[in-house]
Each structure stands twice: as structure tokens, then as C-alpha cells.
Jmol script that loads the backbone (N, CA, C; Angstrom):
load data "model"
ATOM      1  N   MET A   1     -12.056   3.692   6.542  1.00  0.00           N
ATOM      2  CA  MET A   1     -10.878   3.997   5.983  1.00  0.00           C
ATOM      3  C   MET A   1      -9.758   3.286   6.321  1.00  0.00           C
ATOM      4  N   THR A   2      -9.623   2.548   7.622  1.00  0.00           N
ATOM      5  CA  THR A   2      -8.784   1.764   8.019  1.00  0.00           C
ATOM      6  C   THR A   2      -8.680   0.355   7.740  1.00  0.00           C
ATOM      7  N   PHE A   3     -10.181  -0.028   7.584  1.00  0.00           N
ATOM      8  CA  PHE A   3     -10.422  -1.293   7.509  1.00  0.00           C
ATOM      9  C   PHE A   3      -9.631  -2.322   6.263  1.00  0.00           C
ATOM     10  N   ARG A   4      -9.643  -1.812   5.570  1.00  0.00           N
ATOM     11  CA  ARG A   4      -9.090  -2.606   4.020  1.00  0.00           C
ATOM     12  C   ARG A   4      -7.488  -2.116   4.000  1.00  0.00           C
ATOM     13  N   ARG A   5      -6.807  -1.246   4.712  1.00  0.00           N
ATOM     14  CA  ARG A   5      -5.534  -0.702   4.064  1.00  0.00           C
ATOM     15  C   ARG A   5      -4.226  -1.540   4.551  1.00  0.00           C
ATOM     16  N   ARG A   6      -4.401  -2.473   5.555  1.00  0.00           N
ATOM     17  CA  ARG A   6      -3.273  -3.250   6.138  1.00  0.00           C
ATOM     18  C   ARG A   6      -2.866  -4.227   4.713  1.00  0.00           C
ATOM     19  N   GLY A   7      -3.700  -4.985   4.162  1.00  0.00           N
ATOM     20  CA  GLY A   7      -3.053  -5.902   3.362  1.00  0.00           C
ATOM     21  C   GLY A   7      -2.943  -5.498   1.835  1.00  0.00           C
ATOM     22  N   LEU A   8      -3.567  -4.292   1.698  1.00  0.00           N
ATOM     23  CA  LEU A   8      -3.758  -3.835   0.002  1.00  0.00           C
ATOM     24  C   LEU A   8      -2.487  -3.188  -0.215  1.00  0.00           C
ATOM     25  N   LEU A   9      -1.933  -2.383   0.533  1.00  0.00           N
ATOM     26  CA  LEU A   9      -0.769  -1.426   0.009  1.00  0.00           C
ATOM     27  C   LEU A   9       0.403  -2.386  -0.241  1.00  0.00           C
ATOM     28  N   VAL A  10       0.734  -3.362   0.783  1.00  0.00           N
ATOM     29  CA  VAL A  10       2.276  -4.167   0.426  1.00  0.00           C
ATOM     30  C   VAL A  10       1.904  -5.046  -0.489  1.00  0.00           C
ATOM     31  N   SER A  11       0.863  -5.128  -1.356  1.00  0.00           N
ATOM     32  CA  SER A  11       0.879  -5.831  -2.775  1.00  0.00           C
ATOM     33  C   SER A  11       1.545  -5.175  -3.638  1.00  0.00           C
ATOM     34  N   VAL A  12       1.404  -3.360  -3.447  1.00  0.00           N
ATOM     35  CA  VAL A  12       2.103  -2.712  -4.549  1.00  0.00           C
ATOM     36  C   VAL A  12       3.574  -3.063  -4.918  1.00  0.00           C
ATOM     37  N   SER A  13       4.216  -3.589  -3.562  1.00  0.00           N
ATOM     38  CA  SER A  13       5.880  -3.834  -3.556  1.00  0.00           C
ATOM     39  C   SER A  13       6.100  -5.187  -4.221  1.00  0.00           C
ATOM     40  N   THR A  14       4.999  -5.881  -4.771  1.00  0.00           N
ATOM     41  CA  THR A  14       5.452  -6.994  -5.220  1.00  0.00           C
ATOM     42  C   THR A  14       4.901  -6.908  -6.890  1.00  0.00           C
ATOM     43  N   MET A  15       4.009  -5.817  -7.067  1.00  0.00           N
ATOM     44  CA  MET A  15       3.596  -5.723  -8.613  1.00  0.00           C
ATOM     45  C   MET A  15       4.561  -6.062  -9.751  1.00  0.00           C
ATOM     46  N   ALA A  16       5.806  -5.633  -9.638  1.00  0.00           N
ATOM     47  CA  ALA A  16       6.811  -6.081 -10.605  1.00  0.00           C
ATOM     48  C   ALA A  16       6.840  -7.584 -10.867  1.00  0.00           C
ATOM     49  N   ALA A  17       7.290  -8.431  -9.664  1.00  0.00           N
ATOM     50  CA  ALA A  17       7.478  -9.861  -9.714  1.00  0.00           C
ATOM     51  C   ALA A  17       6.098 -10.325 -10.386  1.00  0.00           C
ATOM     52  N   TYR A  18       4.982  -9.809 -10.228  1.00  0.00           N
ATOM     53  CA  TYR A  18       3.683 -10.788 -10.459  1.00  0.00           C
ATOM     54  C   TYR A  18       3.701 -10.526 -11.847  1.00  0.00           C
ATOM     55  N   LEU A  19       3.924  -9.205 -12.360  1.00  0.00           N
ATOM     56  CA  LEU A  19       3.805  -9.139 -13.966  1.00  0.00           C
ATOM     57  C   LEU A  19       4.744  -9.901 -14.678  1.00  0.00           C
ATOM     58  N   ARG A  20       5.939 -10.571 -13.997  1.00  0.00           N
ATOM     59  CA  ARG A  20       7.103 -11.268 -14.804  1.00  0.00           C
ATOM     60  C   ARG A  20       6.375 -12.747 -14.496  1.00  0.00           C
ATOM     61  N   GLY A  21       5.129 -12.865 -13.664  1.00  0.00           N
ATOM     62  CA  GLY A  21       4.651 -14.541 -13.846  1.00  0.00           C
ATOM     63  C   GLY A  21       4.966 -15.119 -12.479  1.00  0.00           C
ATOM     64  N   ARG A  22       5.785 -14.393 -11.728  1.00  0.00           N
ATOM     65  CA  ARG A  22       6.179 -14.907 -10.224  1.00  0.00           C
ATOM     66  C   ARG A  22       5.146 -14.320  -9.350  1.00  0.00           C
ATOM     67  N   ARG A  23       4.748 -15.749  -8.643  1.00  0.00           N
ATOM     68  CA  ARG A  23       3.856 -15.574  -7.194  1.00  0.00           C
ATOM     69  C   ARG A  23       4.483 -15.672  -6.064  1.00  0.00           C
ATOM     70  N   CYS A  24       4.054 -14.598  -5.379  1.00  0.00           N
ATOM     71  CA  CYS A  24       4.558 -14.317  -3.839  1.00  0.00           C
ATOM     72  C   CYS A  24       3.649 -14.290  -2.667  1.00  0.00           C
ATOM     73  N   GLU A  25       3.919 -14.623  -1.664  1.00  0.00           N
ATOM     74  CA  GLU A  25       3.235 -14.723  -0.419  1.00  0.00           C
ATOM     75  C   GLU A  25       3.883 -13.372   0.285  1.00  0.00           C
ATOM     76  N   ARG A  26       2.916 -12.793   0.761  1.00  0.00           N
ATOM     77  CA  ARG A  26       3.230 -11.370   1.332  1.00  0.00           C
ATOM     78  C   ARG A  26       2.760 -11.638   2.807  1.00  0.00           C
ATOM     79  N   TYR A  27       3.801 -10.747   3.626  1.00  0.00           N
ATOM     80  CA  TYR A  27       3.256 -10.462   4.844  1.00  0.00           C
ATOM     81  C   TYR A  27       3.738  -9.034   5.201  1.00  0.00           C
ATOM     82  N   SER A  28       2.792  -8.376   6.002  1.00  0.00           N
ATOM     83  CA  SER A  28       2.924  -6.819   6.368  1.00  0.00           C
ATOM     84  C   SER A  28       3.495  -6.841   7.979  1.00  0.00           C
ATOM     85  N   PHE A  29       4.299  -6.295   8.225  1.00  0.00           N
ATOM     86  CA  PHE A  29       5.176  -6.147   9.527  1.00  0.00           C
ATOM     87  C   PHE A  29       5.217  -4.855   9.973  1.00  0.00           C
ATOM     88  N   ASP A  30       4.777  -3.947   9.067  1.00  0.00           N
ATOM     89  CA  ASP A  30       5.103  -2.519   9.703  1.00  0.00           C
ATOM     90  C   ASP A  30       4.018  -1.526   9.120  1.00  0.00           C
ATOM     91  N   HIS A  31       3.226  -0.800   9.567  1.00  0.00           N
ATOM     92  CA  HIS A  31       2.343   0.039   8.787  1.00  0.00           C
ATOM     93  C   HIS A  31       1.835   1.209   9.573  1.00  0.00           C
ATOM     94  N   ALA A  32       1.604   2.313   9.094  1.00  0.00           N
ATOM     95  CA  ALA A  32       1.031   3.532   9.749  1.00  0.00           C
ATOM     96  C   ALA A  32       0.014   4.239   8.933  1.00  0.00           C
ATOM     97  N   MET A  33      -0.569   5.030   9.599  1.00  0.00           N
ATOM     98  CA  MET A  33      -1.710   5.813   8.906  1.00  0.00           C
ATOM     99  C   MET A  33      -1.600   7.298   9.467  1.00  0.00           C
ATOM    100  N   TRP A  34      -1.507   8.488   8.646  1.00  0.00           N
ATOM    101  CA  TRP A  34      -1.691   9.703   9.477  1.00  0.00           C
ATOM    102  C   TRP A  34      -3.059  10.329   8.482  1.00  0.00           C
ATOM    103  N   PHE A  35      -3.707  10.663   9.521  1.00  0.00           N
ATOM    104  CA  PHE A  35      -5.211  11.508   9.086  1.00  0.00           C
ATOM    105  C   PHE A  35      -4.842  13.078   9.358  1.00  0.00           C
ATOM    106  N   HIS A  36      -4.920  13.581   8.054  1.00  0.00           N
ATOM    107  CA  HIS A  36      -4.522  14.929   7.992  1.00  0.00           C
ATOM    108  C   HIS A  36      -5.772  15.930   8.073  1.00  0.00           C
ATOM    109  N   ARG A  37      -7.032  15.571   7.835  1.00  0.00           N
ATOM    110  CA  ARG A  37      -8.213  16.573   8.142  1.00  0.00           C
ATOM    111  C   ARG A  37      -9.427  15.782   7.958  1.00  0.00           C
ATOM    112  N   PRO A  38     -10.436  16.131   8.518  1.00  0.00           N
ATOM    113  CA  PRO A  38     -11.591  15.469   8.702  1.00  0.00           C
ATOM    114  C   PRO A  38     -12.139  15.019   7.201  1.00  0.00           C
ATOM    115  N   PHE A  39     -12.773  13.919   7.115  1.00  0.00           N
ATOM    116  CA  PHE A  39     -13.476  13.795   5.956  1.00  0.00           C
ATOM    117  C   PHE A  39     -14.689  12.756   6.039  1.00  0.00           C
ATOM    118  N   ARG A  40     -15.751  12.652   5.074  1.00  0.00           N
ATOM    119  CA  ARG A  40     -16.830  11.813   5.151  1.00  0.00           C
ATOM    120  C   ARG A  40     -16.365  10.564   4.295  1.00  0.00           C
ATOM    121  N   ALA A  41     -16.705   9.430   5.019  1.00  0.00           N
ATOM    122  CA  ALA A  41     -16.313   8.396   4.481  1.00  0.00           C
ATOM    123  C   ALA A  41     -17.235   7.589   3.272  1.00  0.00           C
ATOM    124  N   ASP A  42     -18.136   8.446   3.156  1.00  0.00           N
ATOM    125  CA  ASP A  42     -19.189   8.175   1.904  1.00  0.00           C
ATOM    126  C   ASP A  42     -18.752   9.084   0.525  1.00  0.00           C
ATOM    127  N   GLU A  43     -17.808   9.580   0.697  1.00  0.00           N
ATOM    128  CA  GLU A  43     -17.545  10.781  -0.504  1.00  0.00           C
ATOM    129  C   GLU A  43     -16.247   9.885  -1.478  1.00  0.00           C
ATOM    130  N   TRP A  44     -16.114  10.426  -2.557  1.00  0.00           N
ATOM    131  CA  TRP A  44     -15.052   9.933  -3.529  1.00  0.00           C
ATOM    132  C   TRP A  44     -13.754  10.241  -2.960  1.00  0.00           C
ATOM    133  N   PHE A  45     -12.840   9.353  -3.129  1.00  0.00           N
ATOM    134  CA  PHE A  45     -11.433   9.267  -2.868  1.00  0.00           C
ATOM    135  C   PHE A  45     -10.617   8.805  -4.280  1.00  0.00           C
ATOM    136  N   LEU A  46      -9.493   9.466  -4.215  1.00  0.00           N
ATOM    137  CA  LEU A  46      -8.344   8.883  -4.999  1.00  0.00           C
ATOM    138  C   LEU A  46      -7.028   8.276  -4.000  1.00  0.00           C
ATOM    139  N   TYR A  47      -7.092   7.138  -4.119  1.00  0.00           N
ATOM    140  CA  TYR A  47      -5.732   6.315  -3.367  1.00  0.00           C
ATOM    141  C   TYR A  47      -4.617   6.280  -4.332  1.00  0.00           C
ATOM    142  N   ASP A  48      -3.667   6.977  -4.318  1.00  0.00           N
ATOM    143  CA  ASP A  48      -2.234   6.851  -5.103  1.00  0.00           C
ATOM    144  C   ASP A  48      -1.391   6.072  -4.134  1.00  0.00           C
ATOM    145  N   GLN A  49      -0.826   4.965  -4.876  1.00  0.00           N
ATOM    146  CA  GLN A  49      -0.189   3.936  -4.185  1.00  0.00           C
ATOM    147  C   GLN A  49       1.169   3.822  -5.011  1.00  0.00           C
ATOM    148  N   GLU A  50       2.301   3.692  -4.398  1.00  0.00           N
ATOM    149  CA  GLU A  50       3.836   3.582  -4.993  1.00  0.00           C
ATOM    150  C   GLU A  50       4.761   2.681  -4.235  1.00  0.00           C
ATOM    151  N   SER A  51       5.655   2.290  -4.782  1.00  0.00           N
ATOM    152  CA  SER A  51       6.620   1.607  -4.048  1.00  0.00           C
ATOM    153  C   SER A  51       8.077   1.729  -4.328  1.00  0.00           C
ATOM    154  N   PRO A  52       8.488   2.730  -3.436  1.00  0.00           N
ATOM    155  CA  PRO A  52      10.108   3.150  -4.027  1.00  0.00           C
ATOM    156  C   PRO A  52      11.111   2.081  -4.180  1.00  0.00           C
ATOM    157  N   ILE A  53      10.979   0.868  -3.287  1.00  0.00           N
ATOM    158  CA  ILE A  53      11.930  -0.077  -3.131  1.00  0.00           C
ATOM    159  C   ILE A  53      11.160  -1.321  -2.951  1.00  0.00           C
ATOM    160  N   SER A  54      11.780  -2.415  -3.503  1.00  0.00           N
ATOM    161  CA  SER A  54      11.430  -3.436  -3.234  1.00  0.00           C
ATOM    162  C   SER A  54      12.631  -4.717  -3.600  1.00  0.00           C
ATOM    163  N   THR A  55      13.333  -5.160  -2.702  1.00  0.00           N
ATOM    164  CA  THR A  55      14.424  -5.868  -2.842  1.00  0.00           C
ATOM    165  C   THR A  55      14.653  -6.671  -1.690  1.00  0.00           C
ATOM    166  N   GLY A  56      15.286  -8.002  -2.062  1.00  0.00           N
ATOM    167  CA  GLY A  56      16.034  -8.896  -0.826  1.00  0.00           C
ATOM    168  C   GLY A  56      14.847  -9.296  -0.016  1.00  0.00           C
ATOM    169  N   GLY A  57      13.526  -9.554  -0.746  1.00  0.00           N
ATOM    170  CA  GLY A  57      12.596  -9.996   0.157  1.00  0.00           C
ATOM    171  C   GLY A  57      11.762  -9.030   1.006  1.00  0.00           C
ATOM    172  N   ARG A  58      12.200  -7.990   0.898  1.00  0.00           N
ATOM    173  CA  ARG A  58      11.297  -6.817   1.526  1.00  0.00           C
ATOM    174  C   ARG A  58      10.806  -5.652   0.488  1.00  0.00           C
ATOM    175  N   GLY A  59       9.767  -4.919   0.974  1.00  0.00           N
ATOM    176  CA  GLY A  59       9.439  -4.026   0.138  1.00  0.00           C
ATOM    177  C   GLY A  59       8.870  -2.865   1.310  1.00  0.00           C
ATOM    178  N   LEU A  60       8.640  -1.815   0.337  1.00  0.00           N
ATOM    179  CA  LEU A  60       8.302  -0.570   1.059  1.00  0.00           C
ATOM    180  C   LEU A  60       6.971   0.146   0.243  1.00  0.00           C
ATOM    181  N   ALA A  61       6.192   0.527   0.552  1.00  0.00           N
ATOM    182  CA  ALA A  61       5.096   1.234  -0.154  1.00  0.00           C
ATOM    183  C   ALA A  61       4.429   2.260   0.728  1.00  0.00           C
ATOM    184  N   ARG A  62       4.056   3.275  -0.129  1.00  0.00           N
ATOM    185  CA  ARG A  62       3.334   4.520   0.588  1.00  0.00           C
ATOM    186  C   ARG A  62       2.164   4.622  -0.465  1.00  0.00           C
ATOM    187  N   GLY A  63       1.266   5.209   0.475  1.00  0.00           N
ATOM    188  CA  GLY A  63      -0.136   5.765  -0.363  1.00  0.00           C
ATOM    189  C   GLY A  63      -0.713   6.949   0.198  1.00  0.00           C
ATOM    190  N   ARG A  64      -1.180   7.702  -0.774  1.00  0.00           N
ATOM    191  CA  ARG A  64      -1.699   8.928  -0.340  1.00  0.00           C
ATOM    192  C   ARG A  64      -3.196   9.093  -0.708  1.00  0.00           C
ATOM    193  N   ILE A  65      -4.089   9.468   0.161  1.00  0.00           N
ATOM    194  CA  ILE A  65      -5.638   9.470  -0.291  1.00  0.00           C
ATOM    195  C   ILE A  65      -6.081  10.700  -0.280  1.00  0.00           C
ATOM    196  N   TYR A  66      -6.663  11.231  -1.676  1.00  0.00           N
ATOM    197  CA  TYR A  66      -7.203  12.763  -1.699  1.00  0.00           C
ATOM    198  C   TYR A  66      -8.582  12.478  -1.909  1.00  0.00           C
ATOM    199  N   ASP A  67      -9.243  13.660  -1.566  1.00  0.00           N
ATOM    200  CA  ASP A  67     -10.565  14.277  -1.711  1.00  0.00           C
ATOM    201  C   ASP A  67     -10.746  14.551  -3.132  1.00  0.00           C
ATOM    202  N   ARG A  68     -12.171  14.703  -3.695  1.00  0.00           N
ATOM    203  CA  ARG A  68     -12.571  15.248  -4.955  1.00  0.00           C
ATOM    204  C   ARG A  68     -11.964  16.651  -5.089  1.00  0.00           C
ATOM    205  N   GLU A  69     -11.542  17.278  -4.516  1.00  0.00           N
ATOM    206  CA  GLU A  69     -10.693  18.525  -4.729  1.00  0.00           C
ATOM    207  C   GLU A  69      -9.263  18.606  -4.631  1.00  0.00           C
ATOM    208  N   GLY A  70      -8.628  17.440  -4.473  1.00  0.00           N
ATOM    209  CA  GLY A  70      -7.160  17.136  -4.671  1.00  0.00           C
ATOM    210  C   GLY A  70      -6.460  17.397  -3.323  1.00  0.00           C
ATOM    211  N   ARG A  71      -7.233  17.514  -2.209  1.00  0.00           N
ATOM    212  CA  ARG A  71      -6.537  17.921  -0.834  1.00  0.00           C
ATOM    213  C   ARG A  71      -6.176  16.396  -0.087  1.00  0.00           C
ATOM    214  N   LEU A  72      -5.157  16.455   0.515  1.00  0.00           N
ATOM    215  CA  LEU A  72      -4.431  15.211   0.941  1.00  0.00           C
ATOM    216  C   LEU A  72      -5.326  14.959   2.149  1.00  0.00           C
ATOM    217  N   LEU A  73      -5.901  13.719   2.485  1.00  0.00           N
ATOM    218  CA  LEU A  73      -6.729  13.192   3.620  1.00  0.00           C
ATOM    219  C   LEU A  73      -5.871  12.426   4.545  1.00  0.00           C
ATOM    220  N   VAL A  74      -5.462  11.474   3.762  1.00  0.00           N
ATOM    221  CA  VAL A  74      -4.622  10.379   4.683  1.00  0.00           C
ATOM    222  C   VAL A  74      -3.207  10.005   3.940  1.00  0.00           C
ATOM    223  N   SER A  75      -2.079  10.007   4.759  1.00  0.00           N
ATOM    224  CA  SER A  75      -0.851   9.358   4.240  1.00  0.00           C
ATOM    225  C   SER A  75      -0.718   7.878   4.765  1.00  0.00           C
ATOM    226  N   VAL A  76      -0.294   6.968   4.017  1.00  0.00           N
ATOM    227  CA  VAL A  76      -0.036   5.485   4.408  1.00  0.00           C
ATOM    228  C   VAL A  76       1.349   5.130   4.126  1.00  0.00           C
ATOM    229  N   VAL A  77       1.853   4.385   5.055  1.00  0.00           N
ATOM    230  CA  VAL A  77       3.153   3.739   4.989  1.00  0.00           C
ATOM    231  C   VAL A  77       3.274   2.381   5.241  1.00  0.00           C
ATOM    232  N   GLN A  78       3.743   1.497   4.448  1.00  0.00           N
ATOM    233  CA  GLN A  78       3.799  -0.080   4.964  1.00  0.00           C
ATOM    234  C   GLN A  78       4.935  -0.682   4.608  1.00  0.00           C
ATOM    235  N   GLU A  79       5.393  -1.462   5.413  1.00  0.00           N
ATOM    236  CA  GLU A  79       6.506  -2.300   5.000  1.00  0.00           C
ATOM    237  C   GLU A  79       6.348  -3.818   4.955  1.00  0.00           C
ATOM    238  N   GLY A  80       6.490  -4.798   4.138  1.00  0.00           N
ATOM    239  CA  GLY A  80       6.174  -5.921   4.193  1.00  0.00           C
ATOM    240  C   GLY A  80       7.350  -6.686   3.560  1.00  0.00           C
ATOM    241  N   LEU A  81       7.112  -8.174   3.931  1.00  0.00           N
ATOM    242  CA  LEU A  81       7.892  -9.324   3.831  1.00  0.00           C
ATOM    243  C   LEU A  81       7.300 -10.154   2.586  1.00  0.00           C
ATOM    244  N   PHE A  82       8.135 -10.689   1.528  1.00  0.00           N
ATOM    245  CA  PHE A  82       7.729 -11.381   0.848  1.00  0.00           C
ATOM    246  C   PHE A  82       8.463 -12.586   0.230  1.00  0.00           C
ATOM    247  N   ARG A  83       7.978 -13.765  -0.098  1.00  0.00           N
ATOM    248  CA  ARG A  83       8.626 -15.076  -0.478  1.00  0.00           C
ATOM    249  C   ARG A  83       7.940 -15.741  -1.534  1.00  0.00           C
ATOM    250  N   LYS A  84       8.857 -16.147  -2.494  1.00  0.00           N
ATOM    251  CA  LYS A  84       8.348 -16.772  -3.782  1.00  0.00           C
ATOM    252  C   LYS A  84       7.455 -17.717  -3.393  1.00  0.00           C
ATOM    253  N   LEU A  85       6.157 -18.310  -4.050  1.00  0.00           N
ATOM    254  CA  LEU A  85       5.693 -19.486  -3.836  1.00  0.00           C
ATOM    255  C   LEU A  85       6.322 -20.565  -4.787  1.00  0.00           C
ATOM    256  N   GLY A  86       6.222 -21.727  -4.318  1.00  0.00           N
ATOM    257  CA  GLY A  86       6.608 -22.948  -5.196  1.00  0.00           C
ATOM    258  C   GLY A  86       8.033 -23.108  -5.296  1.00  0.00           C
ATOM    259  N   GLY A  87       8.954 -22.859  -4.014  1.00  0.00           N
ATOM    260  CA  GLY A  87      10.126 -23.197  -4.345  1.00  0.00           C
ATOM    261  C   GLY A  87      11.317 -22.150  -4.720  1.00  0.00           C
TER     262      GLY A  87
END
end "model"
wireframe off; spacefill off
backbone 0.3
color backbone group
């Protein structure tokens, strides 16, 4: 579960810029994961992601991972720094 979470979530905070045709370099500088209950890694998961704020070159992203029955398994929070590519 923790293997690919570090870089994936921060990209949610730059999605609006990407959709407007702007490319950004992203850097993660703070992240945390909370495991709420045991689970099997070979099961189906829903990974819900959102970015409540992205301004001034910084972005905050949150994620929640649910099992098939809708139970919250993991909470994730990540803060990132981003800069426009190409000047």
C-alpha cells in the first residue's frame, strides 16, 4: 500500500494547471498515512483523492482508501511544492 503513494497524491494538487495546458514540476515535502484497520493487499480498493487548496506554488492533497464494502482502510495527506516548467 505505501509503495506508490508518495508521488501520486501530490499530482492531484496540480491537476487544474495541467488541464489549462501548464506543465509543473512537483516535489513532495510532507506526507503521512494512517492505517485504520487490517486489510489484504490483493483485494479491490477505491482510492478517493482531492485537493482542497493549491495556491502560491504549494498544494495540499488528501486521499482515502476504501474496501469493497465501503469501509475506510487508510487516510493519506500530502503537501507539495510545484513550479511551472519552461520559465
